[in-house]
N, C-alpha and C positions, 0 to 999 in steps of 0.2 A: 404426503413422504413428510416425516420429521428426519431432517438431517442433522448429522452429528460432526460441528467441527471442533478439530483438536488443534490447540495451540498454546504456548505457554500462559498459565494465567494472570500475569503481572505487568504485561505490557501490549504495545499495540503491534508493533512488529511487521512481519509479512500478513498476519494473520486480518490485522483491518482491513485490508484491502478486500479479503472473501466477506466479513462482518458488515462492511457497507453494503456489497451486492445483496446479501440475504436480509438486509434491514429495509434497504429501497422495495425490495422484492416482496414486502411482508410477509416472508417464510417463515414456517415454524423449523425451529433448530434450538439445540442444546450447544453452547458451548461448555465443552466437557471437561477439558482441566480447570475448571471455574466450580466445579461440581465438587464436593465431599469424596475422597478418591480417584478421581478425573485425572490426576496426573499419573496416578498407577496405571490406568487404562489407556493412557496415551503410550507411555512406554511399554506396554505389553504389545502394542501394535509396532513401534519403535524396533523393538526386539524379536519381531515375525511371531511371536506367540499367537496372537490373534488373527492373523491372514497369512498367508502364501507371497502374498505382493506388498510386502511392508514397504512403506516411502522410507523414503532417508532420513527425512527431517520433517517436523511440522513447518507451517499448516497442511492438514492433509482433511479430508472431507467424506464422511461415511454418508451413504447415499444406498438404502437397501444393502446388497451386496456389493456394492461397490466402493473401493475404499480410492480416493484419488488423491495424487500428492501433486505438489508445485503449484503455487498461486496462478500464474498464468493459464495453468492447464485446467485446474478449478476453473475457473470465472469461463474456461471458453466451453467448459462443459454445462456449469450452472447458467450461463447469461441467456441461450435460446430457449430454455425451460422457462424463464421468468419476464420476456420482451425486454430482455437487456440488450439485444442486441439484433440489430436489422435482418431478416430470414435470410438474403443472399448469400453464396459461399463466400464471393469477394468481399462482402463486407465483413463476415467473420474471420476471414485470413488477415486481412487490414487491421481489426481491433484486434488480434492476439498479436501482430506484429508490433501495435503500440503498446500494448502490455507489455511485453518482452522488452522494449526500449525502455519502457518506466522499471522494469526490474533492472536493468542495466544502470539507471538513473538511481535507482535506489541504494545499490551497492556503493557507489560512487561515494554517495553521502555518506552512508556508516564507514567508510575506508579513511573519511577525514578524522575518526577519532580513535580509529586501529588498523592504521597501516599496514603495523607487522603483524597483525592477527589477534583472534579473541581470546588466544591464550596468555595474552599477556595484559595487564590492568594499564588505563589509560595514562596512570603516571609514569608507567615504565615506558612508554613510547610518545611522551610530549613532545619532543624536537620535530621527531617524524610526521607527527599527526600538527606540530604547526605549518610545517612545508607542504603537506597534501593539502590542508582545509586555504590555503592561502592559494595553491593552485585551482582548487575547486570552485571557490568564491569569485576569483579573478577570471576564469577561463572555461572550466568547464560547465558550472552552472548557467552561464548567460547562453549558454550554448543550447543546453538542453531545452530553458526557456525558450528559447528564441525558436526551438524547432517547433513546440508544441504552440505558441503562437501564430506562426507561419500558418499550420495547418487550421487552426479557428479561424484566422482571417479570410479562409477561401470559402469556408461555410456560412450560409448565411442565416441557418437557424440558430449558431450559439451554441451549438456543442459538437465535440469532436467528429461525429459522424453526421452530422447534420441538423434536421430538426427535430431530434429526437434523443432523449437522453440514452447511455451507456455506460456500461460498465469501467468503459476507460475515462468518460469524464468523473466518476466515483474515483478512481484512482488518481485522476490529477486533482481531483481535489484533496486527498490524502497527503499527495506529496506538496502541495502547496501548502498545508495546515502543518505539517510536520518540519518544512524548511523556514517557515515563517518561527515556529517554535528555536529551533536550532541556530539558525543565523538570522534574526531581524533586523539586525542592520542591514546584512547585503542583500536580503530580499526587499527590504523597503527603498533601498537605492535603485534596486534591477526595476522594482514595479512602474515607475511610468512609462518603461519602455515595454510592458508586458501586460496591458490593461484587458485584454480578453481573457488572459488566464486569471487575474485578479476576479473578473465578473465572474468566472464560470465557477472558480471556488467560493462566490458568496452566492449563486444560483443554488448550487448543491445543498450548500449549508441550510436554505430557507426551502428547501423542500418538506414537506410533513412530516414524512416517515424519517426521513436524515435528521430534522432537526429535533424532533421526539427522541431520537437515540443519542444524540450529541448531548441533550440536557438529562441523559438518566446515566443511572449507575452501570448500565452498560458499558459504555463507551468507558474506558480506561483512559485514564491522566497520561500525556506525555511525562515522562520521568527519565532518567540518567540511567537507564537498564538497557532502554530500547534501542531501536536502529536511530531514532532522532535524540540527539542528547545536546543541549545546550551549554556549552564551554565559552563564556565572553571570548576568552584570549583566542579561538579560533572564527570569530564572527569578524572578518576584517570588512 
């Protein structure tokens, strides 16, 4: 099956978590909005012109007649079909729970530069951003990093679910990469306390398909239009 992924064409954003899973799986997929007229095709879905079950926002994945929205929901459906999650129901529920926690973490990272909402430019909410970022790097970031570090410490295989890589490991790689871009000083300061997460990032980056993807034009560079943005004044 050739999948169709719909997401904004110039940012990694939430779509990147799905891209990483597709790339690791070696799946055949089209990143539709990056093709000619692709954004118009995406908007047709969002406006309900191409499906009766329109997603609220990208990313969404078209798989045959299915149109699946929400990052965690897409990954929960995709992973069992490509060996990116254990087969047991308990493991799949646990993986989805971890992915939803990552989704919460991602929102908090985004809100450091847009605490009042996406309708305002960063420059219009800079004082609030400084306060929000200070709380994030000083309190919330260590809490999330510590949580996943503890989970990795109890697993002997080096992956979050044990001895086999899962889509949650790919998502943790993306969080680490994005946070290193957005908050390099804070992440370097916290790195000694979270060696397993740092090692997981490197293990994922060195996997054959992921390494090829990261070195290709398919991987959109981090930039100041996406979720992870580097504003030096926010990196306490």
